[in-house]
C-alpha positions in Angstrom: -77.9 -102.8 36.7 -78.5 -101.8 40.3 -81.2 -101.4 41.8 -83.0 -103.8 39.4 -80.7 -106.6 39.5 -81.4 -110.1 40.9 -79.1 -111.8 43.2 -77.9 -115.3 42.4 -78.5 -117.7 45.3 -77.0 -121.2 45.8 -80.1 -123.2 45.3 -79.9 -127.0 44.7 -81.7 -128.5 41.7 -83.8 -131.8 41.8 -81.0 -133.8 40.3 -78.5 -132.7 42.8 -80.5 -133.7 45.9 -79.1 -136.2 48.4 -80.9 -139.4 49.0 -81.3 -138.7 52.7 -81.6 -135.7 55.0 -82.1 -135.4 58.7 -84.9 -133.0 58.3 -87.0 -132.1 55.4 -89.0 -128.8 55.6 -91.9 -128.5 53.2 -92.7 -125.0 52.2 -90.3 -122.1 52.4 -93.0 -119.7 53.7 -93.2 -117.6 56.9 -92.2 -120.6 59.1 -90.2 -122.8 56.7 -87.3 -120.2 56.3 -87.1 -120.0 60.1 -87.0 -123.7 60.5 -84.4 -124.2 57.7 -82.1 -121.5 59.4 -82.5 -122.7 63.0 -82.2 -126.5 62.2 -79.1 -126.0 60.1 -77.3 -124.3 63.0 -76.4 -127.8 64.1 -73.4 -128.5 61.7 -74.1 -132.3 62.2 -77.5 -132.1 60.7 -78.6 -132.0 57.0 -81.7 -130.1 56.0 -83.7 -130.0 52.8 -86.1 -127.0 52.2 -88.6 -127.7 49.5 -90.3 -124.6 47.9 -92.6 -124.5 44.9 -92.0 -120.9 44.1 -88.6 -119.1 43.4 -85.9 -117.4 45.2 -86.0 -114.1 43.5 -84.7 -111.1 45.3 -85.1 -108.4 42.7 -85.5 -104.7 43.6 -89.3 -104.9 43.1 -89.6 -107.8 45.6 -87.4 -106.0 48.1 -89.2 -102.7 48.0 -92.1 -102.8 50.5 -94.7 -101.0 48.4 -94.1 -102.8 45.1 -93.8 -106.1 46.8 -97.2 -105.8 48.4 -99.7 -108.0 46.5 -102.0 -105.2 45.5 -99.2 -103.1 43.8 -97.0 -106.0 42.7 -96.6 -107.9 39.4 -98.3 -110.8 41.1 -95.3 -113.0 40.5 -95.3 -114.2 44.2 -99.1 -114.4 44.6 -101.1 -117.6 44.3 -104.7 -116.5 43.5 -107.7 -118.8 43.4 -111.4 -118.5 44.2 -113.2 -119.8 47.3 -116.2 -121.8 47.0 -119.5 -119.7 46.7 -120.2 -117.9 50.0 -123.9 -118.1 51.0 -124.0 -115.1 53.3 -122.0 -112.9 50.8 -123.8 -114.2 47.7 -120.5 -114.7 45.9 -117.0 -116.1 46.2 -114.0 -114.3 47.4 -110.5 -114.3 46.0 -108.0 -116.4 48.1 -104.4 -115.2 47.9 -101.4 -117.0 49.4 -97.7 -116.3 49.0 -95.5 -118.0 46.4 -91.8 -118.4 46.6 -89.3 -118.2 49.4 -90.7 -116.0 52.3 -94.3 -116.9 51.3 -96.8 -114.3 52.5 -94.2 -112.3 54.1 -93.1 -111.3 50.7 -96.5 -109.8 49.7 -98.3 -108.8 52.9 -98.9 -105.4 54.4 -95.9 -105.8 56.8 -97.9 -105.2 59.9 -96.2 -106.7 63.0 -98.5 -107.3 66.0 -98.1 -110.0 68.5 -101.5 -110.1 70.1 -102.7 -109.6 73.8 -101.5 -111.9 76.6 -105.1 -113.2 77.2 -105.1 -114.7 73.7 -102.3 -117.1 74.7 -103.2 -117.6 78.3 -106.6 -118.9 77.0 -104.8 -121.5 74.9 -103.0 -122.5 78.1 -106.3 -122.7 80.1 -107.6 -124.9 77.3 -104.9 -127.4 77.9 -102.2 -126.4 75.4 -99.2 -127.1 77.6 -96.2 -124.6 77.0 -98.3 -122.1 75.0 -99.1 -119.4 77.7 -98.2 -115.8 77.0 -95.2 -116.1 79.4 -94.0 -119.2 77.7 -94.4 -117.9 74.1 -93.0 -114.5 74.5 -89.3 -115.5 74.4 -89.8 -116.7 70.9 -91.4 -113.5 69.8 -88.3 -111.8 71.2 -85.9 -114.4 69.7 -87.1 -113.7 66.2 -86.9 -109.8 66.3 -84.5 -107.0 66.2 -86.4 -103.9 67.2 -85.1 -100.7 65.2 -87.3 -98.0 66.9 -85.6 -95.1 68.3 -86.7 -95.9 71.8 -85.3 -99.3 73.1 -88.3 -101.2 74.5 -88.0 -104.0 76.9 -90.8 -106.1 75.3 -89.0 -106.4 72.0 -86.2 -108.5 70.9 -82.8 -107.0 69.8 -80.8 -109.8 68.5 -83.1 -111.7 66.0 -82.9 -112.0 62.4 -86.2 -110.0 61.6 -86.2 -106.3 61.6 -89.2 -104.5 63.0 -89.6 -100.7 63.2 -91.9 -97.9 63.8 -91.3 -94.4 62.3 -91.6 -91.2 64.2 -94.6 -89.1 62.9 -96.5 -90.1 59.8 -95.8 -90.2 56.2 -99.3 -89.3 55.3 -100.8 -86.1 57.0 -104.2 -87.7 57.2 -102.9 -89.8 60.1 -102.1 -86.7 62.2 -105.7 -85.7 62.1 -106.8 -89.2 62.8 -104.4 -89.6 65.8 -106.0 -86.4 67.2 -109.4 -87.9 66.9 -108.4 -91.2 68.4 -106.8 -89.5 71.4 -110.1 -87.8 72.1 -112.4 -90.9 72.2 -110.1 -94.0 72.6 -107.4 -95.3 75.0 -103.8 -95.1 73.7 -101.6 -98.2 73.2 -98.1 -96.9 73.5 -96.5 -100.3 72.5 -98.8 -103.1 71.4 -96.1 -105.6 72.4 -96.2 -104.5 76.0 -98.2 -106.6 78.6 -98.8 -103.4 80.7 -100.5 -101.5 77.9 -104.3 -101.5 77.3 -105.7 -104.4 75.1 -108.1 -102.0 73.2 -107.4 -98.5 71.7 -105.4 -97.0 69.0 -101.6 -97.7 68.4 -98.9 -96.6 66.0 -98.3 -99.5 63.7 -95.0 -101.5 63.7 -93.8 -102.9 60.4 -91.2 -105.6 59.1 -88.7 -103.2 57.3 -84.9 -103.4 57.6 -82.4 -100.5 58.1 -82.1 -100.0 54.5 -85.8 -99.5 53.9 -86.3 -103.0 52.4 -89.0 -105.6 53.3 -87.8 -107.8 56.0 -89.4 -111.0 54.7 -88.7 -114.4 56.3 -86.5 -115.1 53.3 -84.4 -112.0 53.6 -84.3 -112.2 57.3 -83.6 -115.8 57.9 -82.0 -117.1 54.7 -79.8 -114.2 53.4 -77.0 -115.1 50.9 -74.3 -115.4 53.8 -76.4 -118.1 55.5 -77.1 -120.1 52.2 -73.6 -120.0 51.1 -71.9 -120.8 54.4 -74.2 -123.7 55.0 -74.5 -125.0 51.5 -72.9 -128.3 52.5 -75.8 -129.2 55.0 -78.7 -126.9 54.0 -80.0 -127.7 50.5 -82.9 -125.2 49.3 -84.7 -126.6 46.3 -87.0 -124.0 44.6 -89.4 -124.7 41.8 -90.2 -128.1 43.5 -93.5 -129.6 44.3 -93.8 -132.0 47.4 -96.4 -134.3 45.9 -96.9 -136.8 48.6 -95.6 -138.1 52.0 -94.3 -141.6 52.2 -95.4 -143.5 55.3 -94.3 -146.8 57.0 -95.2 -148.3 60.5 -92.6 -149.0 63.1 -92.4 -152.1 65.2 -94.9 -150.6 67.7 -97.4 -150.0 64.9 -96.9 -146.2 64.9 -96.9 -144.2 61.7 -93.5 -142.9 60.5 -92.8 -140.5 57.5 -90.0 -142.1 55.5 -89.7 -139.5 52.8 -91.3 -137.0 50.5 -92.0 -137.4 46.7 -90.9 -134.3 44.8 -91.3 -133.0 41.2 -90.5 -129.8 39.5 -93.3 -127.2 39.4 -94.4 -123.6 40.1 -97.4 -123.3 42.4 -98.3 -122.6 45.9 -97.5 -124.7 49.0 -100.4 -125.9 50.8 -99.5 -128.5 53.6 -103.2 -129.3 54.5 -103.7 -130.5 50.9 -100.5 -132.5 51.1 -101.7 -134.3 54.2 -105.0 -135.1 52.4 -103.2 -136.3 49.2 -101.0 -138.5 51.3 -103.9 -140.1 53.1 -104.1 -138.1 56.3 -107.4 -136.6 57.0 -111.1 -137.3 57.4 -111.8 -140.9 56.3 -115.1 -140.0 54.6 -113.5 -137.4 52.4 -110.5 -139.4 51.5 -112.7 -142.3 50.5 -114.8 -140.0 48.3 -111.6 -138.8 46.6 -110.4 -142.4 46.1 -107.2 -141.7 48.4 -106.0 -144.6 50.4 -106.4 -143.9 54.1 -103.2 -144.0 55.8 -104.4 -142.2 59.1 -108.0 -141.1 59.8 -107.7 -137.6 61.2 -111.1 -135.8 61.3 -109.6 -132.3 62.0 -107.5 -132.1 58.8 -109.0 -129.3 56.7 -111.7 -128.5 59.3 -112.2 -125.3 61.4 -111.0 -122.9 58.5 -110.9 -119.4 59.9 -110.0 -116.0 58.4 -110.2 -112.3 59.4 -112.7 -110.4 57.2 -112.2 -106.7 56.2 -114.8 -104.3 54.9 -113.6 -101.3 52.9 -114.9 -97.9 53.2 -114.0 -94.8 51.1 -113.6 -91.1 51.6 -112.1 -88.2 49.6 -109.3 -86.2 51.4 -106.7 -83.8 50.4 -104.6 -85.1 47.6 -101.3 -84.5 49.3 -102.5 -86.8 52.1 -103.0 -89.8 50.1 -101.0 -92.4 48.2 -103.5 -91.7 45.3 -101.3 -88.6 44.6 -98.2 -90.8 43.7 -100.5 -92.7 41.3 -102.0 -89.7 39.5 -99.3 -87.1 39.7 -95.9 -88.0 38.1 -94.0 -85.3 40.1 -95.0 -87.0 43.3 -94.0 -90.3 42.0 -90.5 -89.0 41.0 -90.3 -87.2 44.5 -91.1 -90.4 46.4 -88.9 -92.6 44.2 -86.1 -90.2 44.8 -86.7 -90.1 48.7 -86.7 -94.0 48.7 -83.6 -94.6 46.6 -81.6 -91.7 48.1 -82.6 -91.9 51.8 -84.8 -95.2 52.2 -87.7 -93.1 53.3 -91.1 -92.1 52.0 -94.1 -93.7 50.5 -92.3 -96.6 48.8 -91.8 -98.0 52.4 -95.5 -99.2 52.0 -96.7 -98.0 55.4 -100.3 -97.7 54.1 -101.6 -98.4 57.6 -99.7 -96.2 60.0 -102.1 -96.4 62.8 -104.5 -99.1 63.8 -107.6 -99.4 66.1 -108.3 -102.4 68.3 -111.6 -102.5 70.1 -114.7 -104.3 71.6 -118.1 -104.3 70.0 -119.6 -104.2 73.5 -118.2 -100.6 74.1 -119.7 -99.2 70.8 -123.2 -97.5 71.0 -125.7 -97.9 68.2 -124.9 -94.4 66.9 -121.0 -95.1 67.0 -120.3 -93.3 70.2 -117.9 -95.0 72.6 -119.3 -96.2 75.9 -117.4 -95.2 79.2 -114.2 -97.4 79.4 -113.0 -98.6 82.8 -109.6 -99.9 83.6 -111.0 -103.4 83.8 -111.8 -103.1 80.0 -108.2 -102.3 79.3 -106.6 -105.3 81.2 -104.7 -107.3 78.5 -104.8 -110.6 80.6 -108.5 -110.6 80.8 -109.9 -112.8 78.0 -113.1 -110.7 77.9 -111.0 -107.9 76.6 -109.5 -109.6 73.5 -110.6 -107.2 70.8 -113.3 -108.6 68.5 -112.6 -106.1 65.7 -110.0 -103.6 64.4 -110.1 -100.6 62.1 -107.2 -100.3 59.5 -107.3 -96.7 58.2 -105.6 -96.7 54.8 -103.9 -94.0 52.8 -105.8 -95.1 49.7 -109.4 -96.5 49.0 -111.2 -97.7 46.0 -111.0 -95.0 43.1 -113.9 -96.8 41.2 -116.4 -96.3 43.8 -119.5 -94.3 42.8 -119.2 -90.6 43.8 -115.3 -90.6 44.0 -113.7 -87.2 43.1 -110.5 -88.6 41.5 -108.8 -85.1 41.6 -108.7 -85.4 45.5 -107.1 -87.8 47.6 -108.5 -91.3 48.8 -108.7 -92.5 52.3 -110.5 -95.4 53.9 -111.5 -96.7 57.2 -111.6 -100.4 57.0 -113.1 -102.4 59.9 -112.0 -105.9 60.3 -113.4 -109.0 62.2 -110.7 -110.3 64.6 -112.3 -112.6 67.1 -113.9 -114.8 64.6 -116.6 -117.5 65.6 -117.5 -118.7 62.0 -115.6 -121.8 60.8 -115.3 -123.1 57.3 -113.4 -126.1 55.7 -110.6 -127.0 53.2 -111.1 -129.9 50.8 -109.3 -131.3 47.9 -110.5 -130.1 44.5 -108.8 -133.0 42.7 -106.0 -135.5 43.2 -103.6 -133.2 41.1 -101.3 -131.6 43.7 -101.1 -128.4 41.6 -104.8 -127.7 41.8 -106.0 -125.2 44.3 -108.0 -126.6 47.3 -111.8 -126.0 47.7 -112.0 -123.4 50.5 -115.4 -122.9 52.1 -114.9 -119.8 54.3 -118.4 -119.8 55.7 -117.9 -116.0 56.5 -120.4 -114.3 58.9 -122.3 -117.5 59.8 -122.6 -116.6 63.4 -124.5 -113.5 65.0 -121.2 -112.6 67.0 -119.4 -112.0 63.7 -122.1 -109.8 62.3 -122.4 -107.8 65.6 -118.6 -107.1 65.6 -118.7 -105.9 62.0 -121.6 -103.5 62.7 -119.6 -102.1 65.5 -116.5 -101.6 63.5 -118.5 -99.7 60.8 -120.1 -97.6 63.6 -116.9 -96.8 65.2 -115.4 -95.8 61.8 -118.3 -93.4 61.2 -117.8 -91.8 64.7 -114.1 -91.2 64.1 -114.7 -89.7 60.7 -117.2 -87.4 62.2 -114.7 -86.4 64.9 -112.1 -85.7 62.3 -114.5 -83.6 60.2 -115.6 -81.8 63.4 -112.0 -80.7 64.1 -111.6 -79.3 60.7 -110.3 -82.1 58.6 -111.8 -82.2 55.2 -113.2 -85.8 54.6 -116.1 -86.5 52.2 -117.9 -89.8 52.3 -117.8 -91.8 48.9 -118.3 -95.4 49.9 -120.1 -95.9 53.3 -123.2 -97.7 54.5 -126.6 -95.9 53.9 -127.1 -95.7 57.7 -126.0 -97.1 61.0 -129.1 -99.3 61.3 -128.4 -103.0 61.4 -129.9 -103.9 58.2 -128.0 -101.3 56.3 -124.8 -102.3 58.0 -125.4 -106.0 57.2 -126.2 -105.3 53.7 -123.0 -103.2 53.2 -120.8 -105.8 54.8 -122.3 -108.6 52.5 -121.6 -106.4 49.4 -118.1 -105.2 50.4 -116.6 -107.7 52.7 -113.2 -109.4 51.7 -110.5 -111.8 53.0 -107.7 -110.5 55.0 -105.6 -113.4 53.8 -105.1 -114.7 57.4 -106.3 -118.3 56.8 -105.8 -120.5 59.8 -106.7 -123.5 62.0 -107.2 -126.3 59.4 -104.7 -128.4 61.5 -105.5 -127.0 64.8 -103.5 -127.8 68.0 -105.8 -129.6 70.2 -106.5 -133.2 71.3 -108.1 -135.7 69.0 -111.2 -136.0 71.3 -111.7 -132.2 71.5 -115.1 -131.1 70.5 -113.3 -129.5 67.5 -110.9 -132.3 66.9 -107.2 -131.2 66.7 -104.5 -132.5 64.3 -101.3 -131.6 66.2 -100.3 -132.0 69.8 -98.7 -129.5 72.0 -95.3 -130.2 70.4 -96.8 -129.7 66.9 -96.6 -133.5 66.1 -99.4 -134.8 63.9 -101.5 -137.1 66.1 -100.7 -140.7 65.4 -97.3 -140.1 63.9 -93.9 -140.1 65.3 -91.8 -137.6 63.2 -94.3 -135.3 61.4 -94.8 -131.9 62.6 -96.7 -128.8 61.3 -95.6 -125.3 62.1 -97.7 -122.5 60.5 -100.9 -120.7 60.9 -103.0 -123.8 60.3 -102.1 -125.0 63.9 -103.7 -122.0 65.6 -106.5 -123.3 68.0 -108.4 -120.4 66.5 -107.4 -117.5 64.4 -105.9 -114.9 66.8 -107.1 -111.3 67.2 -104.0 -109.9 65.5 -101.9 -109.9 62.4 -100.6 -113.5 62.3 -97.1 -113.1 60.9 -95.4 -112.4 64.3 -97.1 -115.3 65.8 -96.0 -117.7 63.0 -92.4 -116.6 63.6 -92.7 -117.3 67.2 -94.4 -120.7 66.5 -91.6 -121.7 64.1 -88.9 -120.6 66.5 -90.6 -122.8 69.3 -90.9 -125.8 66.8 -87.2 -125.6 65.8 -86.3 -125.7 69.5 -88.6 -128.6 70.2 -87.3 -130.5 67.2 -83.7 -129.9 68.2 -84.2 -131.0 71.8 -86.1 -134.2 70.6 -83.3 -135.1 68.4 -80.6 -134.6 71.1 -82.6 -136.7 73.7 -82.6 -139.6 71.2 -78.9 -139.8 71.1 
């Protein structure tokens, strides 16, 4: 019965697949759903989308809060440990999305594009076609902006809904905004190239007009698309792509002839698929007894991720999501607001405001140095923010000293401009086994300096809020703002932001950090194999990655379509 029913979608079983398709898309995540929709717009082409997870579209998976990994039934999360992290003295828990929509089914929904300088630096490094001006149309193509004020730098006809609500659902953010206005620049619209690259901004989220999560699955492959294109778009869920099948053409170039598929339930990992298929660093493939098809040194290298460090405070109970967890009457109120009006805390807007900043502008005591107009220029690569602060309307209730009768609030600084690099390797030859991810967090001084600045600025903003009369009490913070205490706190508390990237980075083969794909996302040394996901980032961008992955997938679909038409 509504609202807890699951829609039945026209998926195709393994036994009903065709022998041949014009395009095979492996992985129905953030990018896979985009590619399946765009490539199937041509009625003369046949497309197979292979996804290991399911196509569930239940109420719990549509509701933004209950679909978020930390509050979900974990049905759409693939969880596995990293290798031991030397700097942290422990492993971290890696989490990726499972099922159609991938990580867009379980993420926090934050939608940010990044500053123009990020992509212009790609272009200056030789990535032809990837400047801000060249990439911006694809951001807009994917988006329909739902905000009350029509904004010229947003899309208005795309499948993906993006919104930002007037005011705040949690009152703690009113006090936070007042504090930010006193000490930081204001970013009116983080998608505008005329706004500062650093400061505080109201968060934008992927939520549709009915208050449901706008995942790539729901946005790009709704029921009407799946049913109207069922003759040419086959979506096979619960299916594992085990191996790519290669051959060589008359010119000696490597071609993909097909994909070996079996039934399973696990997570898609295209990097592991490349390695299992014999594409990757020769030494690692030989160690794993995999026949080398193509020696590609960059496959699995240069792994990067944003790192986040939670902090904790007590605040008024009415200002925190903790109230809904501990008070049944609040839960009933918010459930009614969501079911009746599509509003309230079930929208999952846990981070309603975010801060992007530069460590070079933070004093040792947390105060902000004078900010010039030059510091705010979003086209200057020196102004790409190296850390963010994600204030959250809930924090760790198990921290020592927490008063559980009060509300919980956290300032959570995060490393954005990452310089540390790790690697991804095969754990075994079984395609269901999770890879070995060596994150190599905080292995550079630059990363540690940025995390210190994030914690110092968090403390300064908290002091400012308290000085203005807002009742915050520290529950889980560093002992002091000295380097040693900050480093110790980071090493104890730091965790992944689940923004894994750059293991198949876009760069030439002879780059100092060898690339895997060219500027058209083709795997070097192949004729018909492309990658379109976060693994192709030259470096992890200083932003939440989902908007960029949508844009990359849109751009990839256009390049594939043009390439096919030119071959006619």
